[in-house]
C-alpha positions in Angstrom: 22.0 -73.9 19.6 21.4 -70.2 20.1 21.3 -67.9 17.1 23.4 -65.3 18.9 27.1 -64.6 19.4 28.6 -64.1 22.8 29.6 -67.5 24.1 29.3 -68.3 27.8 27.3 -65.1 28.6 24.5 -65.9 26.2 24.4 -69.5 27.2 24.2 -68.5 30.9 21.6 -65.8 30.1 19.4 -68.4 28.5 20.0 -71.1 31.1 20.1 -69.3 34.5 19.1 -65.7 33.9 20.7 -62.3 33.3 22.4 -61.4 36.6 24.2 -64.8 36.9 25.1 -64.6 33.3 26.6 -61.1 33.9 28.7 -62.6 36.8 29.9 -65.4 34.5 30.8 -63.0 31.7 32.5 -60.6 34.1 34.7 -63.3 35.7 35.6 -64.7 32.3 36.7 -61.3 31.3 38.8 -60.9 34.4 40.3 -64.4 33.9 41.3 -63.5 30.3 43.0 -60.3 31.4 44.8 -62.1 34.2 45.9 -64.9 31.9 47.3 -62.4 29.4 49.2 -60.6 32.2 50.5 -63.8 33.8 51.6 -65.2 30.4 53.6 -62.0 29.7 55.2 -62.2 33.1 56.2 -65.8 32.6 57.6 -65.0 29.2 59.8 -62.4 30.7 60.8 -64.7 33.6 61.9 -67.4 31.1 63.7 -64.8 29.0 65.5 -63.5 32.1 66.5 -67.1 33.1 67.9 -67.8 29.7 70.1 -64.6 30.0 71.2 -65.6 33.5 72.2 -69.1 32.3 74.6 -67.5 29.8 75.8 -65.0 32.4 74.4 -62.0 30.4 73.3 -59.3 32.8 69.9 -57.8 32.2 68.2 -55.0 34.1 64.8 -55.1 35.8 63.6 -52.4 33.4 64.5 -54.5 30.5 62.6 -57.5 32.0 59.6 -55.3 32.4 59.8 -54.1 28.8 60.1 -57.7 27.7 57.0 -58.6 29.7 55.0 -55.8 28.0 56.2 -56.8 24.5 54.0 -59.9 24.0 50.9 -57.9 25.1 51.6 -55.2 22.6 52.3 -57.7 19.8 49.1 -59.6 20.6 47.1 -56.3 20.6 48.6 -55.4 17.2 47.7 -58.8 15.7 44.1 -58.6 17.1 43.6 -55.1 15.6 45.0 -56.2 12.3 42.7 -59.2 12.3 39.7 -57.1 13.1 40.5 -54.7 10.2 40.7 -57.6 7.8 37.4 -59.0 9.2 35.7 -55.6 8.7 36.9 -55.3 5.2 35.7 -58.9 4.5 32.2 -58.0 5.8 32.0 -54.8 3.8 32.7 -56.7 0.5 
């Protein structure tokens, strides 16, 4: 076990060196961003399909706004969780 935080980057740094660990960390970051974007788009596509099944028209702008909504909500939850964690550390 390593007495540091950082996940795959720190494990990679200890095991195979700094540059390859950076590559691992960078691609993990890219994968997380892409996963968030794809998940939001799939959410909007499913939402659009549900509206189409019930013959309710929905514009492309509305689908775009619906795809952005989960990202915004996730961001708000993360910021709120961080504030709670900081308060807990300060106590």
